N, C-alpha and C positions, 0 to 999 in steps of 0.2 A: 968490622961490627955491624949488623942490620939493626937498625931501629925502626920501632914499629910507627908507621906513619901518625900524625897528629889528627886527633879523632873528628874535631871541627873543622879542618882543613878537608878530612875525607869527605865531610857531611857537605861543605861548600862548594865541593867538587861534584859531587852527586845532585846538587839543587841547579848547579850550572847545567847540568845535562837536559834538564828539565826544558821543552822548548817554551820558549818566551820568559823564561827566568833568569837565564845569563844578563850580568850584570850591564852588559850593554844596551839592553832591551828594558832595563826598569826605569831608568832617566833620560829622556831624548835629550842631548845638551841644547838642540838649536832651539828650544825654550826658553834659553837666555838670551838669543838674539830676539824674539819677540819683546822679554822682557828690557832690552836695552832700546830697542826703536821707540817701544812704549814711554821710557824712562824720558829718551830725548824729546819725544812730542811733550811730554807732561814740563818736563823742564822749560822749553820753548812757551809754551802757550800760559802757564802760571810765572814765569818771570819776565813778560815781555807783555806790554800793552799793546803793541801791535798784533802778536801772532794771539793774544786773547780776543782780540775783536774778528780776528778773521774767523778763528774756531765757532766762535758764538756765532757769527754769519752763516757758517757753511753747515752747521749743525743739524738744521731745517733738512738740509740736502741730503747729509748724510743718513739720515732717517729713509728718504726717498731710497737710497742706494741699496740700503738694506732691505726695505719693503719690495721693489722692483726683486732685487737677485732671489730672496726667498721664495716669493709666489711664483716666480718663473723656473728656478729649480723644482719645486714641488710637480708645476704643471709637466715639465719636458721630461720627466720621470717617465709619469704616467705616457704620456705622449710617444717616449721612446721603448716604452714597452710592448704597445700596442704594433709602434710598428718593426719592430723586432719580431713579434708571433707574426703578421703579416707577411713580413719578407721569408719566414720558416714555414710558412702556410703552403700546401699540397692545392690550395684552391687555387685556381689561375687568376679570377680575379682580383682576390685579396693582395696576392704575390706580386701582381702587376700594378697597382694603387700603391703597394707601399715603395715598392722599387722606383716608380717615377718620381714619389715624394721626395724620398731620400736623394735621388738623383739631381733633381731639379733645384731642392734647395741647397745642396752642398755647392751647386754651381755660380749661386747668386750672392755677392757680400752681403753682411749682414751690414751694414751702414745702406746698402742700398733696399733692403728689407725693409728696416727700421721707417724709412723714407717712404716707400711704397703702402705699407700698415697705416701710416699717421695722414699721408696726402693723396694717394691712390683710391684707396679702399673705400673712405669716406666720399670720395668725388661719385665711385661707381653705385655707393649705394643712393645717394641722393637723386642719380640719374634713373634708377629704380624706381624710387619713389616719385619721380616727376611722371615717369611713363605709364605707371601703374594708378596714378593719383592718391598714393596712400601718403597722406599729409606726414606723420611722422617720420617716416624715411627721408622724405624729400629735405627733412629740415632739420634731419638729423646732425649733429657734432661729434667729432669723434674724442673722447677723452683721452688725453696723452699719457698717463700713466697706464692705463687700460690698453692702449694700443704698441705701448714699448714691454708690455708682460708678454701681449700676444706675439709681438716679433720676436723677441727673445724665444719666447717657447717654440714657437715655429720653426726658427732656424735652428737652436740646440737638440730639438726633438731628433732631427735626422740625425746627427752626430751620436746622439743615444742611443738610436737604434741598432746603429751599427755596434757600438759599445756591448750592447744587449744580445745582440745576435753573435756577435762573437764570442761572449761567457756561454750561451747555451749551445753553441755548438762545441764548444771546450769539452763539455760531459762529455764521457765515454757514451755509446749508443747501447751497450749493455743496461745501462741503469733505466733506460727507457723500456727495454727487454723486460728487466726484473719486475718492473712495476706492472706493465701490462700481465705479465704471467702472475701475477698476484692478484690481479681481477679489477686492476683501477683501468679507466677508459683514459682517453689522451689528458683531456684537462685535470683531472685529479692527479695522474704522473706528472705533469708540467707543476702543476700545485706544491706538490708535496716533494718530490721528490729532485725534478731537475730545476726548478727557479731558486730553492734554497742554496744549492750548491753552487750554482751561474751569479748570483749574488757576491759569493765571497769573491769568486773569481774578479768581476767586472768593479768591484770596490777600489782600487788605485786608480783606475780610469774615469770613474764616476765621479771620486773624489776631486781630481785634478779638474773634471770639467767643471765643476762648481768654482774653483778659483779662476778658471778661464772667462767663465761666466761674471762674477764679480768684477772684474776689471774690463771685458767688455762692457758692462751695464753703463760704462762711462759714454759710450757711442749715444745713448739716448739723450745726453744734453741738447743733440742738432734736430729735437723732435719736439721741445717746448717742455720738456719733463726737468723742472727743478730738483734736479739731482747733484751729489757732489761735487760733479766736473762744472756744471751749469752756474751754481753757487760763486763756484770760483771766478768764472767768467765773468758774471756779474760784480764780485768785488773788486776785482783787476779791474774792469772798465770805469769803475767810480775813482778809484783813489790811485791807479796807476801805479802800483806796487807789486810788479808779477815775481818778485823772487822770495818775499817770505809768502805771497798766497800759493804759490805753485810747491812751495816746500810744504804748508801745510796739507796741500789735499794730496799729495805723494806721499806724506806720511800716514795720513789716514788709509789710505789703500792698501800701503805699505803694512800695516797694524793689520788689518781686516786680511790680506792674503796668508802673511804669515799665521795666523791664528789658526786659519780655516787649513793651511797645509798641515800643522801642527795633529789640529784633530783628525784629519784623514789617518794621519800615520797612526796614530792611536788606536784608531778604529780596525787599522789593518793590523794591528797586532794582537787585539782582541778576538778578532775572527781567525786568526791562520791558522791552519792545518795542517798537518803531515800528511804530506799524500804516500 
């Protein structure tokens, strides 16, 4: 005897066919890892006087890390977009300059670039000031945080240029041809048709670049920036207790990177479209 399927079960199956509405996409189970690590950090900080003292000391460095990361990320998106458009430009000069920037920057380690921005660049500015007699250039002193942001932006902007370039080139050429046939010029077609589609394509690697930038921001500690890592080094040098110090620092980075990864994953699901 054939029985009629249960109506609620039928509705559940219909809902599951909707992109993004399947049960596995409703709740990301990896959020529990964020909760677990956060709970572990809170347990150590609020139950141990030693961990509490460490956290209070490195808290100011945590704020600096967040500031440097967010500022560098916002600027590198702009640099990356202009770099990608330059790489795709039919103008020989723009294409050559953008390609030269990408190839040179990708060939120099980030740590070396940060050192050059903090030590070499100010020295060059001072030499120019002495040679030209411009007083404020001759006595110019670099701001550590500003130089760190510039160094991270300059380096990661090159990688972001390649990500944006790949995303733009992944859009079928017919999209540009259709936009031009509707009377749009090149700039309008890129702004209204190509770039909105490319953003969805590059969102996963762009999100991963944020996580990488957050971790690599620890390198600014070598150029006198009192970030999370630098504050940890200072506390350890004073109290000679490396284990709790670096456990606390590692947990802070882990919480930020795990949270950022979950946000990126959520954005991917929100902007996903069926091809």
